[in-house]
C-alpha positions in Angstrom: 103.8 79.6 121.9 101.6 82.1 120.1 101.5 85.8 120.8 98.9 87.1 123.2 95.9 88.6 121.5 95.3 92.3 122.2 92.4 93.2 124.5 90.9 95.6 121.9 90.9 95.0 118.2 92.3 97.8 116.1 89.2 97.7 113.9 87.1 98.6 116.9 89.3 101.6 117.6 89.0 102.7 114.0 85.2 102.4 114.0 85.0 104.3 117.3 87.2 107.1 115.9 85.2 107.4 112.7 81.8 107.3 114.4 82.9 109.9 116.9 84.2 112.2 114.1 81.0 111.8 112.1 78.9 112.4 115.2 80.8 115.6 115.9 80.4 116.9 112.4 76.6 116.1 112.3 76.1 117.7 115.8 77.9 120.8 114.5 75.7 120.9 111.4 72.6 120.5 113.5 73.7 123.4 115.8 74.5 125.6 112.8 71.1 124.7 111.2 69.2 125.4 114.4 71.1 128.7 114.7 70.2 129.7 111.1 66.5 128.7 111.7 66.2 130.8 114.8 68.0 133.7 113.2 66.2 133.8 109.8 62.7 132.5 110.7 62.3 133.5 114.4 64.5 136.6 114.1 66.3 135.7 117.4 70.1 135.7 117.8 70.9 132.6 119.8 74.2 133.3 121.5 74.5 129.7 122.9 74.2 128.1 119.5 76.5 130.7 118.0 79.1 129.8 120.7 78.8 126.1 119.9 79.3 126.7 116.2 82.2 129.1 116.7 83.9 126.6 119.1 83.5 123.8 116.6 85.0 125.9 113.8 87.9 127.1 115.9 88.8 123.7 117.1 88.5 122.1 113.7 90.7 124.7 111.9 93.1 124.8 114.8 93.6 121.0 114.7 93.9 121.0 110.9 96.7 123.6 111.2 98.4 121.7 114.1 98.3 118.4 112.2 99.6 120.1 109.0 102.7 121.3 110.8 103.3 118.3 113.1 102.5 115.3 110.9 
């Protein structure tokens, strides 16, 4: 008797992980670009976009430190 096939292929999980990571990076870059545009062109400090960019940076660096010490 053969082994049962998994419900989800590991390639699917890897593609989902990579696409989610890339989407997060691109969304962060768009937020940073929109913040820079509003600041340098419109001369408006956009606190909501600043908060999004800072949150992205803090989480990214925090996870890099966490993975460095736990992996």
